[in-house]
C-alpha positions as CSV (number, residue, x, y, z in Angstrom):
1,S,-17.0,21.0,-3.6
2,L,-14.9,18.4,-1.6
3,A,-17.3,20.3,1.8
4,G,-20.4,18.3,0.5
5,L,-18.4,15.0,0.1
6,S,-18.9,12.3,3.5
7,V,-17.4,8.6,4.5
8,G,-18.9,6.3,2.2
9,N,-19.8,8.0,-0.6
10,H,-19.2,6.5,-4.0
11,L,-16.5,8.8,-5.8
12,R,-14.8,8.6,-9.3
13,I,-12.1,10.2,-9.5
14,K,-10.1,10.6,-12.5
15,A,-6.0,11.3,-12.3
16,R,-3.0,11.6,-14.3
17,P,0.5,10.5,-13.0
18,G,2.2,13.0,-10.8
19,L,5.5,13.6,-10.0
20,G,7.7,10.2,-8.7
21,N,4.9,7.4,-7.6
22,S,2.5,10.3,-7.4
23,A,-1.0,10.5,-9.1
24,L,-2.3,14.4,-9.6
25,A,-6.5,14.3,-9.3
26,I,-8.0,15.9,-12.2
27,E,-11.6,15.4,-11.7
28,L,-13.9,14.3,-8.7
29,E,-17.5,13.2,-9.5
30,R,-19.5,11.8,-6.6
31,R,-21.5,8.9,-8.5
32,S,-23.9,8.1,-5.4
33,T,-24.2,8.7,-1.8
34,S,-24.3,4.9,-1.0
35,P,-21.0,2.9,-0.1
36,D,-20.0,0.6,-2.9
37,S,-16.8,-1.8,-2.8
38,R,-16.0,-1.7,-5.8
39,L,-12.6,-0.6,-6.8
40,I,-11.3,-0.2,-10.7
41,L,-8.0,1.6,-11.3
42,E,-6.8,2.3,-14.6
43,G,-3.8,3.6,-15.8
44,P,0.0,3.2,-17.2
45,V,1.8,0.6,-16.0
46,Q,5.0,1.9,-13.8
47,A,6.2,-1.3,-13.0
48,V,6.2,-5.3,-12.8
49,S,7.0,-8.0,-11.1
50,A,7.5,-11.0,-12.5
51,T,3.7,-12.1,-13.1
52,T,2.5,-11.3,-9.3
53,S,2.3,-7.3,-9.1
54,L,2.4,-4.7,-11.2
55,T,2.1,-0.8,-10.2
56,I,-0.6,1.0,-11.5
57,L,-0.6,5.2,-10.8
58,G,1.7,4.5,-7.7
59,L,-0.5,1.5,-6.5
60,T,0.6,-1.8,-5.9
61,V,-1.7,-4.4,-8.0
62,N,-1.1,-7.8,-6.1
63,T,-2.8,-10.4,-8.5
64,S,-2.0,-13.3,-6.7
65,T,-6.1,-13.3,-6.5
66,V,-7.0,-13.0,-9.6
67,S,-8.2,-16.2,-11.1
68,D,-6.5,-17.1,-14.8
69,N,-9.5,-16.9,-16.4
70,E,-9.8,-13.3,-15.7
71,F,-6.8,-11.8,-16.8
72,K,-8.3,-10.1,-20.0
73,N,-6.9,-9.1,-23.7
74,L,-8.2,-6.2,-25.4
75,D,-11.2,-7.8,-26.6
76,D,-11.9,-8.9,-23.3
77,T,-11.7,-12.6,-23.6
78,P,-9.7,-14.1,-21.4
79,M,-5.6,-14.4,-21.8
80,G,-4.2,-16.2,-18.8
81,R,-1.8,-14.7,-16.5
82,T,1.5,-15.9,-18.4
83,A,0.2,-14.0,-22.1
84,F,-1.1,-11.0,-20.0
85,Y,2.0,-10.3,-18.1
86,A,4.4,-10.7,-21.3
87,A,2.0,-8.3,-22.6
88,A,1.6,-5.6,-19.7
89,G,5.4,-3.5,-19.7
90,V,6.1,-0.6,-19.0
91,G,3.8,1.8,-20.3
92,T,0.9,-0.2,-21.4
93,L,-2.6,0.8,-20.0
94,V,-4.3,-1.6,-18.1
95,K,-7.6,-1.2,-16.2
96,A,-7.8,-3.6,-12.6
97,R,-10.8,-4.3,-10.9
98,A,-11.3,-5.3,-6.8
99,D,-13.6,-5.9,-4.5
100,L,-13.0,-3.9,-0.9
101,S,-12.4,-5.8,2.3
102,G,-12.5,-4.9,5.0
103,G,-10.8,-1.3,3.1
104,T,-8.3,-3.6,1.5
105,P,-8.2,-4.1,-2.3
106,V,-8.5,-7.7,-3.5
107,W,-8.2,-7.4,-6.9
108,N,-10.2,-10.0,-9.4
109,Q,-10.0,-9.1,-13.1
110,M,-7.1,-7.5,-15.0
111,E,-7.7,-5.9,-18.5
112,L,-5.5,-4.8,-21.4
113,E,-7.0,-1.4,-22.1
114,D,-6.5,0.4,-25.6
């Protein structure tokens, strides 16, 4: 139950796109009671802004902190920023990885998914 959760728990939340710019949680799992600074966001692209950001499940992912070799193709090989953004149109499934720094995600890897 939600009453068993505490600040700092490491959670896995599965969601699907909701109305407008929202996400609807469909499954919540406590992975551990230890804090974890990793963040993984996977979902369909809702909007693309040049080669600097994507919107996934209503969250804007600023990719300016992602190095060129950390944009990955379907086979997990580097494809570069330009090729990634050419392939990542609205509706494309992507996975974004970040480390939390003071509660703010610092995105460090983007992957195309199928």
